[in-house]
C-alpha positions in Angstrom: 100.9 70.5 122.0 100.0 73.8 123.3 97.8 76.2 121.4 100.7 78.6 121.0 102.7 75.9 119.2 99.8 75.1 116.9 99.4 78.8 116.1 103.1 79.1 115.4 103.1 76.1 113.0 100.0 77.5 111.3 101.7 80.8 110.8 104.8 79.2 109.3 102.6 77.1 106.9 100.7 80.3 105.9 103.9 82.1 105.1 105.3 79.2 103.1 102.0 78.9 101.2 102.1 82.6 100.4 105.7 82.4 99.2 104.8 79.4 97.0 101.8 81.3 95.6 104.1 84.2 94.7 106.6 82.0 93.0 104.0 80.4 90.6 101.9 83.5 90.0 104.6 85.7 88.3 104.5 86.7 84.7 107.6 84.7 83.9 110.3 85.5 81.5 109.1 86.8 78.1 110.1 84.7 75.1 112.1 86.1 72.2 109.6 87.4 69.7 109.1 85.4 66.5 109.1 88.5 64.2 111.4 89.5 61.3 113.5 91.7 63.6 114.4 88.8 65.9 114.6 86.0 63.3 118.4 86.4 62.8 119.2 86.7 66.5 121.5 83.8 67.4 124.0 85.3 70.0 123.8 87.5 73.0 125.8 90.1 71.0 122.9 90.2 68.5 120.5 91.0 71.4 122.7 93.8 72.7 122.7 95.7 69.4 119.2 96.9 70.4 118.9 96.0 74.1 122.4 97.1 75.3 122.9 100.1 77.5 122.2 103.4 75.6 120.6 101.5 72.6 117.1 101.9 71.1 115.4 99.4 73.5 117.7 99.0 76.5 117.0 96.4 79.1 114.9 97.5 82.1 116.7 98.8 85.1 115.7 95.8 87.3 117.0 93.3 84.7 119.8 91.1 86.0 123.2 92.3 84.7 123.9 89.1 82.8 124.6 89.1 79.1 123.4 85.5 78.8 120.1 86.2 77.1 119.4 82.6 76.1 119.8 81.3 79.7 116.3 82.7 80.5 114.7 83.8 77.2 113.6 81.1 74.7 112.2 81.5 71.2 108.5 82.3 71.1 106.1 80.3 69.0 105.6 81.4 65.4 103.0 84.2 65.2 100.0 83.4 63.1 
């Protein structure tokens, strides 16, 4: 193999390694809090009472436009 080929392969591996690092270093999806306010939340409609558009605590602008909260967010552990 030529040195240009090895350099190209090394560059590809570096990019793949960097992308892998980014995928595991994110903050992740926050859990549903285990507080009194969220204790009765069982449906996506319950979430949107506070987190819907124009409500007290709307979802962030960059949030995916899905109304399937429990697909990503899970219940948090009980607070001590």
